[in-house]
Every structure is written in C-alpha cells, then in structure tokens.
PyMOL commands that place a pseudoatom at each C-alpha (Angstrom):
pseudoatom trace, name=CA, resn=MET, resi=1, chain=A, elem=C, hetatm=0, pos=[179.638, 161.182, 69.244]
pseudoatom trace, name=CA, resn=ASN, resi=2, chain=A, elem=C, hetatm=0, pos=[177.166, 160.737, 72.004]
pseudoatom trace, name=CA, resn=PRO, resi=3, chain=A, elem=C, hetatm=0, pos=[177.772, 157.438, 73.918]
pseudoatom trace, name=CA, resn=LYS, resi=4, chain=A, elem=C, hetatm=0, pos=[174.031, 157.041, 74.474]
pseudoatom trace, name=CA, resn=LEU, resi=5, chain=A, elem=C, hetatm=0, pos=[173.371, 157.239, 70.712]
pseudoatom trace, name=CA, resn=ILE, resi=6, chain=A, elem=C, hetatm=0, pos=[176.120, 154.704, 70.013]
pseudoatom trace, name=CA, resn=ARG, resi=7, chain=A, elem=C, hetatm=0, pos=[174.587, 152.215, 72.497]
pseudoatom trace, name=CA, resn=LYS, resi=8, chain=A, elem=C, hetatm=0, pos=[171.157, 152.650, 70.860]
pseudoatom trace, name=CA, resn=ARG, resi=9, chain=A, elem=C, hetatm=0, pos=[172.632, 152.015, 67.411]
pseudoatom trace, name=CA, resn=ILE, resi=10, chain=A, elem=C, hetatm=0, pos=[174.464, 148.913, 68.634]
pseudoatom trace, name=CA, resn=ALA, resi=11, chain=A, elem=C, hetatm=0, pos=[171.279, 147.607, 70.268]
pseudoatom trace, name=CA, resn=LEU, resi=12, chain=A, elem=C, hetatm=0, pos=[169.315, 148.266, 67.059]
pseudoatom trace, name=CA, resn=ILE, resi=13, chain=A, elem=C, hetatm=0, pos=[171.912, 146.449, 64.947]
pseudoatom trace, name=CA, resn=ALA, resi=14, chain=A, elem=C, hetatm=0, pos=[171.975, 143.485, 67.344]
pseudoatom trace, name=CA, resn=ALA, resi=15, chain=A, elem=C, hetatm=0, pos=[168.174, 143.261, 67.365]
pseudoatom trace, name=CA, resn=SER, resi=16, chain=A, elem=C, hetatm=0, pos=[168.069, 143.433, 63.562]
pseudoatom trace, name=CA, resn=ALA, resi=17, chain=A, elem=C, hetatm=0, pos=[170.659, 140.666, 63.303]
pseudoatom trace, name=CA, resn=ALA, resi=18, chain=A, elem=C, hetatm=0, pos=[168.618, 138.480, 65.656]
pseudoatom trace, name=CA, resn=VAL, resi=19, chain=A, elem=C, hetatm=0, pos=[165.480, 138.978, 63.545]
pseudoatom trace, name=CA, resn=VAL, resi=20, chain=A, elem=C, hetatm=0, pos=[167.348, 138.093, 60.352]
pseudoatom trace, name=CA, resn=ALA, resi=21, chain=A, elem=C, hetatm=0, pos=[168.849, 134.979, 61.971]
pseudoatom trace, name=CA, resn=ALA, resi=22, chain=A, elem=C, hetatm=0, pos=[165.459, 133.824, 63.247]
pseudoatom trace, name=CA, resn=GLY, resi=23, chain=A, elem=C, hetatm=0, pos=[163.924, 134.352, 59.817]
pseudoatom trace, name=CA, resn=THR, resi=24, chain=A, elem=C, hetatm=0, pos=[166.697, 132.366, 58.166]
pseudoatom trace, name=CA, resn=VAL, resi=25, chain=A, elem=C, hetatm=0, pos=[166.219, 129.417, 60.517]
pseudoatom trace, name=CA, resn=GLY, resi=26, chain=A, elem=C, hetatm=0, pos=[162.452, 129.494, 59.969]
pseudoatom trace, name=CA, resn=ALA, resi=27, chain=A, elem=C, hetatm=0, pos=[162.836, 129.637, 56.195]
pseudoatom trace, name=CA, resn=ALA, resi=28, chain=A, elem=C, hetatm=0, pos=[165.301, 126.745, 56.230]
pseudoatom trace, name=CA, resn=ALA, resi=29, chain=A, elem=C, hetatm=0, pos=[162.875, 124.613, 58.229]
pseudoatom trace, name=CA, resn=ALA, resi=30, chain=A, elem=C, hetatm=0, pos=[160.032, 125.438, 55.840]
pseudoatom trace, name=CA, resn=VAL, resi=31, chain=A, elem=C, hetatm=0, pos=[162.115, 124.640, 52.772]
pseudoatom trace, name=CA, resn=SER, resi=32, chain=A, elem=C, hetatm=0, pos=[163.308, 121.316, 54.169]
pseudoatom trace, name=CA, resn=GLY, resi=33, chain=A, elem=C, hetatm=0, pos=[159.684, 120.149, 54.341]
pseudoatom trace, name=CA, resn=ASP, resi=34, chain=A, elem=C, hetatm=0, pos=[160.419, 117.928, 57.325]
pseudoatom trace, name=CA, resn=ASP, resi=35, chain=A, elem=C, hetatm=0, pos=[156.898, 116.887, 58.327]
pseudoatom trace, name=CA, resn=ASP, resi=36, chain=A, elem=C, hetatm=0, pos=[158.328, 114.191, 60.574]
pseudoatom trace, name=CA, resn=ALA, resi=37, chain=A, elem=C, hetatm=0, pos=[159.051, 116.831, 63.184]
pseudoatom trace, name=CA, resn=HIS, resi=38, chain=A, elem=C, hetatm=0, pos=[155.302, 117.065, 63.869]
pseudoatom trace, name=CA, resn=ASP, resi=39, chain=A, elem=C, hetatm=0, pos=[154.455, 113.352, 63.617]
pseudoatom trace, name=CA, resn=ARG, resi=40, chain=A, elem=C, hetatm=0, pos=[152.943, 111.832, 66.741]
pseudoatom trace, name=CA, resn=PRO, resi=41, chain=A, elem=C, hetatm=0, pos=[152.698, 108.062, 67.230]
pseudoatom trace, name=CA, resn=ILE, resi=42, chain=A, elem=C, hetatm=0, pos=[149.327, 106.500, 67.954]
pseudoatom trace, name=CA, resn=PRO, resi=43, chain=A, elem=C, hetatm=0, pos=[148.741, 106.397, 71.743]
pseudoatom trace, name=CA, resn=ALA, resi=44, chain=A, elem=C, hetatm=0, pos=[148.997, 102.995, 73.415]
pseudoatom trace, name=CA, resn=SER, resi=45, chain=A, elem=C, hetatm=0, pos=[145.275, 103.007, 74.243]
pseudoatom trace, name=CA, resn=GLU, resi=46, chain=A, elem=C, hetatm=0, pos=[144.431, 103.035, 70.504]
pseudoatom trace, name=CA, resn=LEU, resi=47, chain=A, elem=C, hetatm=0, pos=[147.480, 101.263, 69.076]
pseudoatom trace, name=CA, resn=GLU, resi=48, chain=A, elem=C, hetatm=0, pos=[146.225, 97.672, 69.244]
pseudoatom trace, name=CA, resn=LYS, resi=49, chain=A, elem=C, hetatm=0, pos=[143.024, 98.468, 67.309]
pseudoatom trace, name=CA, resn=ALA, resi=50, chain=A, elem=C, hetatm=0, pos=[144.949, 100.417, 64.675]
pseudoatom trace, name=CA, resn=GLU, resi=51, chain=A, elem=C, hetatm=0, pos=[147.552, 97.669, 64.211]
pseudoatom trace, name=CA, resn=LYS, resi=52, chain=A, elem=C, hetatm=0, pos=[144.862, 94.986, 63.979]
pseudoatom trace, name=CA, resn=ALA, resi=53, chain=A, elem=C, hetatm=0, pos=[142.919, 96.915, 61.336]
pseudoatom trace, name=CA, resn=ALA, resi=54, chain=A, elem=C, hetatm=0, pos=[146.041, 97.640, 59.278]
pseudoatom trace, name=CA, resn=LEU, resi=55, chain=A, elem=C, hetatm=0, pos=[147.276, 94.053, 59.350]
pseudoatom trace, name=CA, resn=ALA, resi=56, chain=A, elem=C, hetatm=0, pos=[143.804, 92.795, 58.403]
pseudoatom trace, name=CA, resn=GLU, resi=57, chain=A, elem=C, hetatm=0, pos=[143.988, 95.092, 55.352]
pseudoatom trace, name=CA, resn=THR, resi=58, chain=A, elem=C, hetatm=0, pos=[147.474, 93.996, 54.264]
pseudoatom trace, name=CA, resn=GLY, resi=59, chain=A, elem=C, hetatm=0, pos=[147.078, 90.317, 55.190]
pseudoatom trace, name=CA, resn=GLU, resi=60, chain=A, elem=C, hetatm=0, pos=[150.697, 90.096, 56.372]
pseudoatom trace, name=CA, resn=GLY, resi=61, chain=A, elem=C, hetatm=0, pos=[153.627, 92.114, 57.594]
pseudoatom trace, name=CA, resn=THR, resi=62, chain=A, elem=C, hetatm=0, pos=[154.924, 93.968, 60.597]
pseudoatom trace, name=CA, resn=VAL, resi=63, chain=A, elem=C, hetatm=0, pos=[153.824, 97.369, 61.857]
pseudoatom trace, name=CA, resn=THR, resi=64, chain=A, elem=C, hetatm=0, pos=[156.910, 99.568, 61.650]
pseudoatom trace, name=CA, resn=GLU, resi=65, chain=A, elem=C, hetatm=0, pos=[155.522, 103.049, 62.294]
pseudoatom trace, name=CA, resn=THR, resi=66, chain=A, elem=C, hetatm=0, pos=[152.303, 104.775, 63.315]
pseudoatom trace, name=CA, resn=GLU, resi=67, chain=A, elem=C, hetatm=0, pos=[150.991, 108.316, 63.260]
pseudoatom trace, name=CA, resn=ILE, resi=68, chain=A, elem=C, hetatm=0, pos=[147.904, 110.047, 64.618]
pseudoatom trace, name=CA, resn=ASP, resi=69, chain=A, elem=C, hetatm=0, pos=[146.169, 112.993, 62.940]
pseudoatom trace, name=CA, resn=ASP, resi=70, chain=A, elem=C, hetatm=0, pos=[147.974, 112.439, 59.674]
pseudoatom trace, name=CA, resn=GLU, resi=71, chain=A, elem=C, hetatm=0, pos=[147.159, 114.928, 56.907]
pseudoatom trace, name=CA, resn=GLU, resi=72, chain=A, elem=C, hetatm=0, pos=[145.235, 112.167, 55.106]
pseudoatom trace, name=CA, resn=SER, resi=73, chain=A, elem=C, hetatm=0, pos=[143.387, 110.449, 57.948]
pseudoatom trace, name=CA, resn=LYS, resi=74, chain=A, elem=C, hetatm=0, pos=[142.972, 110.099, 61.702]
pseudoatom trace, name=CA, resn=TYR, resi=75, chain=A, elem=C, hetatm=0, pos=[145.457, 107.231, 61.921]
pseudoatom trace, name=CA, resn=GLU, resi=76, chain=A, elem=C, hetatm=0, pos=[148.249, 106.083, 59.619]
pseudoatom trace, name=CA, resn=VAL, resi=77, chain=A, elem=C, hetatm=0, pos=[149.899, 102.701, 60.116]
pseudoatom trace, name=CA, resn=GLU, resi=78, chain=A, elem=C, hetatm=0, pos=[152.997, 101.769, 58.135]
pseudoatom trace, name=CA, resn=VAL, resi=79, chain=A, elem=C, hetatm=0, pos=[153.275, 98.041, 57.508]
pseudoatom trace, name=CA, resn=THR, resi=80, chain=A, elem=C, hetatm=0, pos=[156.429, 96.411, 56.143]
pseudoatom trace, name=CA, resn=LEU, resi=81, chain=A, elem=C, hetatm=0, pos=[155.530, 93.308, 54.173]
pseudoatom trace, name=CA, resn=ASP, resi=82, chain=A, elem=C, hetatm=0, pos=[157.578, 90.107, 54.057]
pseudoatom trace, name=CA, resn=ASP, resi=83, chain=A, elem=C, hetatm=0, pos=[159.084, 91.155, 50.679]
pseudoatom trace, name=CA, resn=GLY, resi=84, chain=A, elem=C, hetatm=0, pos=[160.385, 94.413, 52.213]
pseudoatom trace, name=CA, resn=SER, resi=85, chain=A, elem=C, hetatm=0, pos=[157.828, 96.698, 50.578]
pseudoatom trace, name=CA, resn=GLN, resi=86, chain=A, elem=C, hetatm=0, pos=[155.872, 99.131, 52.722]
pseudoatom trace, name=CA, resn=ILE, resi=87, chain=A, elem=C, hetatm=0, pos=[152.205, 100.020, 52.741]
pseudoatom trace, name=CA, resn=ASP, resi=88, chain=A, elem=C, hetatm=0, pos=[150.698, 102.963, 54.585]
pseudoatom trace, name=CA, resn=VAL, resi=89, chain=A, elem=C, hetatm=0, pos=[147.185, 102.129, 55.776]
pseudoatom trace, name=CA, resn=GLN, resi=90, chain=A, elem=C, hetatm=0, pos=[144.926, 105.118, 56.459]
pseudoatom trace, name=CA, resn=LEU, resi=91, chain=A, elem=C, hetatm=0, pos=[142.241, 104.660, 59.127]
pseudoatom trace, name=CA, resn=ASP, resi=92, chain=A, elem=C, hetatm=0, pos=[139.341, 106.824, 60.286]
pseudoatom trace, name=CA, resn=GLU, resi=93, chain=A, elem=C, hetatm=0, pos=[138.244, 107.461, 63.889]
pseudoatom trace, name=CA, resn=GLU, resi=94, chain=A, elem=C, hetatm=0, pos=[136.456, 104.086, 63.967]
pseudoatom trace, name=CA, resn=PHE, resi=95, chain=A, elem=C, hetatm=0, pos=[139.574, 102.227, 62.728]
pseudoatom trace, name=CA, resn=GLN, resi=96, chain=A, elem=C, hetatm=0, pos=[137.976, 101.625, 59.327]
pseudoatom trace, name=CA, resn=VAL, resi=97, chain=A, elem=C, hetatm=0, pos=[140.310, 101.631, 56.324]
pseudoatom trace, name=CA, resn=VAL, resi=98, chain=A, elem=C, hetatm=0, pos=[139.858, 104.771, 54.237]
pseudoatom trace, name=CA, resn=GLY, resi=99, chain=A, elem=C, hetatm=0, pos=[142.833, 104.238, 51.940]
pseudoatom trace, name=CA, resn=THR, resi=100, chain=A, elem=C, hetatm=0, pos=[146.192, 102.630, 51.380]
pseudoatom trace, name=CA, resn=GLU, resi=101, chain=A, elem=C, hetatm=0, pos=[149.397, 103.853, 49.816]
pseudoatom trace, name=CA, resn=ASP, resi=102, chain=A, elem=C, hetatm=0, pos=[152.014, 101.459, 48.481]
pseudoatom trace, name=CA, resn=GLU, resi=103, chain=A, elem=C, hetatm=0, pos=[155.416, 102.847, 49.406]
pseudoatom trace, name=CA, resn=GLY, resi=104, chain=A, elem=C, hetatm=0, pos=[157.191, 100.111, 47.406]
pseudoatom trace, name=CA, resn=THR, resi=105, chain=A, elem=C, hetatm=0, pos=[160.497, 98.757, 48.623]
pseudoatom trace, name=CA, resn=GLU, resi=106, chain=A, elem=C, hetatm=0, pos=[162.975, 100.663, 50.752]
pseudoatom trace, name=CA, resn=ASP, resi=107, chain=A, elem=C, hetatm=0, pos=[164.730, 101.904, 47.593]
pseudoatom trace, name=CA, resn=GLU, resi=108, chain=A, elem=C, hetatm=0, pos=[161.711, 102.888, 45.531]
pseudoatom trace, name=CA, resn=GLY, resi=109, chain=A, elem=C, hetatm=0, pos=[158.514, 104.656, 46.584]
pseudoatom trace, name=CA, resn=THR, resi=110, chain=A, elem=C, hetatm=0, pos=[155.421, 104.318, 44.434]
pseudoatom trace, name=CA, resn=ASP, resi=111, chain=A, elem=C, hetatm=0, pos=[152.151, 106.017, 45.113]
pseudoatom trace, name=CA, resn=ASP, resi=112, chain=A, elem=C, hetatm=0, pos=[149.364, 103.584, 44.368]
pseudoatom trace, name=CA, resn=GLU, resi=113, chain=A, elem=C, hetatm=0, pos=[146.445, 104.845, 46.424]
pseudoatom trace, name=CA, resn=SER, resi=114, chain=A, elem=C, hetatm=0, pos=[143.147, 103.099, 46.822]
pseudoatom trace, name=CA, resn=GLY, resi=115, chain=A, elem=C, hetatm=0, pos=[140.092, 104.208, 48.740]
pseudoatom trace, name=CA, resn=ALA, resi=116, chain=A, elem=C, hetatm=0, pos=[137.583, 102.363, 50.869]
pseudoatom trace, name=CA, resn=ASP, resi=117, chain=A, elem=C, hetatm=0, pos=[134.778, 103.151, 48.403]
pseudoatom trace, name=CA, resn=ASP, resi=118, chain=A, elem=C, hetatm=0, pos=[135.418, 99.865, 46.611]
pseudoatom trace, name=CA, resn=ASP, resi=119, chain=A, elem=C, hetatm=0, pos=[132.536, 98.089, 48.388]
for i in range(1, 119): cmd.bond("trace and resi %d" % i, "trace and resi %d" % (i + 1))
show_as sticks, trace
zoom trace
C-alpha cells in the first residue's frame, strides 16, 4: 500500500475520533443541565442594593448566594431564613421585587412563586 494513503487514512480516523469525543463531551454537559456553570454573582457595586431589597422582602435571614441575569429576572438573591429554609428573591433592574420562590429547607425544595403584581 501507498504510505501516503495510509497517513491520510490515519489522519482521517484521528480527526473523526476527535469530533466524536468532542460531541460526546458536549452532549454530556447538555444532559447534566448544570446551569450553575454560567451563573455570575452580582457585582460588588450592585450587591448592597440587591441584598437590602431581598432582606426587606423576606423580613429576616442571611444572603447566601446571588446571581445576575438569571433566566427569571435581572438579579436573583438567595436568602436562608432562620429556620433553614431558602427563598429566592427575583429583582428587576431597579431592585424592585418581581417574584419570590420558596426553596423550602435544605432537604426539600418547593416551588411557591409569587409575583409583584399583588399591589
């Protein structure tokens, strides 16, 4: 056999294997649904306003996590209440509450959402 043809076939097989491997990794990441990989915390310049608004909404607790440009709102602030339950407070660009989601306790997550249209 022609050595040049053999090298081309080997290169083609190696390239095909690399494409398959890359596709497998991409599919695994998509299936895992790990949105946390894209979460960004609220910048320090906006953090104090977001924390203040969230704690005013919950009336108690400690801010345990924040996120900007959440799929549901501009800002999301996770507050852990004194009983251990967690509430996600959704805020708009003006730090106004647009919704809350009760995450329950650490063991159990419940989705009780409420909007800011309850004026």
